[in-house]
C-alpha angles and dihedrals in degrees: 000000000000118000113253133209098278093043094049095045090048094051093043089055091045091051091049092051092050097045099041093059083084091067094074101018093113095038090055092062097048095112091053093045091050090053097043106030100024095232115173128234093259092057090045091054090052090060088072101026091057090056091049093051092044090052091053091051092046094048094050092046093048092049094046092048094040092230094159088058100039095048132052099262091225092055090044089052092048094048092048091049093050090050093048092047092051093047091050093048092051089066087075092068095050136074105262090232093053117116087228088072089060089049091052089050088053090052089049089054093049089052090050088069087071093047115041102039093034091053089049091052091050091051093050090056085072096047120125131200110296099012104079090109090053094049093052090042091056092056095044087047088053089050089051094049091045090052088054097049096081090058090053091049088047090057093047091048092058090241094303097144093202092064091051093051093045093045093052091052092049093048089050090057087059088055091054089055094044094057091056093068095053129097131221112249128239094260094065113137136155112276116249108267117263109247116191093193089064095047093110093053089093089064101040095055109072099218093049091045091055093048090050092047089052090051092049091051089052093048092048087070108026108070095034088057093045092047097049107026091089092054090045093052092043091054092045096050092047091057091062100035133078091203111065095188093054090046089052094052092048089049091051093053092043089053091050090051092048096052095036090054087067089066089065089045092056094052095045090043090053092053093047093045091053090050105033103024142271097260093045092056097042094048093050094046096048094046090053096045093047091053090050091051089058095044099045096075093053089062094048110129091006135100105341093208093058091044094051091046090054091046091053091055089046091049092054096044099042094065105022089094098043099094092047095065090060091046091049095051090048090051094047096046130084109256094246091054101045093099093051094044094050093045093051093044092053095043094050092045094053092044088056091054088063088069099049097041089055092041098058099067089046090053091047089056091048105040106004130237091298091075108014096095092049088079090064093061098078089066098062093036091056087045089057090054092050094049091046089055090046089052090059093046117100091233090065087080085078092063120103094345092307097321102125 
């Protein structure tokens, strides 16, 4: 029996969830590594920053070489997942403070270029009229849930970081198997060729520039929050608990819930964006997440129920808009430039995250957890301004079949 639309989409999403757990597998165990191996905040931030930089390198290389077109995307996805799983597992044989761990995280990021965007492309081959936002939302939701999985494994492992790393690698192998049973949908076509000479087109055309500025505002906040929310919650819970280990386990599960909630936000956001408009959804999501970034610190060390409730709202809002920036750029670009525009948008966004991921621990040392996340809020607020201006631009009529 041949796999149909629902079956293939489901297994593509399942494969993404399983494979993308590798993205934050090392970041999830930072509190345990600080306690056991004495790693400093700078090294801890590199666990995520190396993946981000590797992803940028991998994306540019894949686009320039046309790998997603030359190779069967399912085999490309499988090979990339196996490479990322192996690189992640090798961490177990090294000293956590070794620079080789950072190198392995870089390799993991490079491999992610064959997982996240390739899975998104596979999902969009099954898209129908009026549900492109939902299709992209499903895959970004899978990325979000996958990013949360290591924190869940961390809680189950009783804070033994080795179990979390090993578990993430094993789960990723399941993702490599899951992608093999999927089919490519009827909308499959070769991606537009990456053209470096047109890379600046996204900044010279006003509507594309505004969409990219909105995306950069969103990315200023997103990965810094994902990278450090677990450490933030761990520190907060330990302030009000006499049992540090119990506090750590509760923080791990709370972090999982916070990030995983964004998966629901992506799917719901995709539905709303297709019906109400791209700019409507992105403006609402960024305004909410920016407000949460400001409010979170004021609950630090306080009532854990209120703090987790706020973090769940933040987790939903912070990524609900993410798929819509890609959809907007694809809709605003000429067909022959879509590949270049999406590649440059993604690359610039992930390069920006290197700044904020490294910035948060510096801010914690300077002003403490009460105010560190406040500095993430200007990103989404500037993103709101950019998307509001895009909404008033004539080109916005091309978004979501006329739904601005």
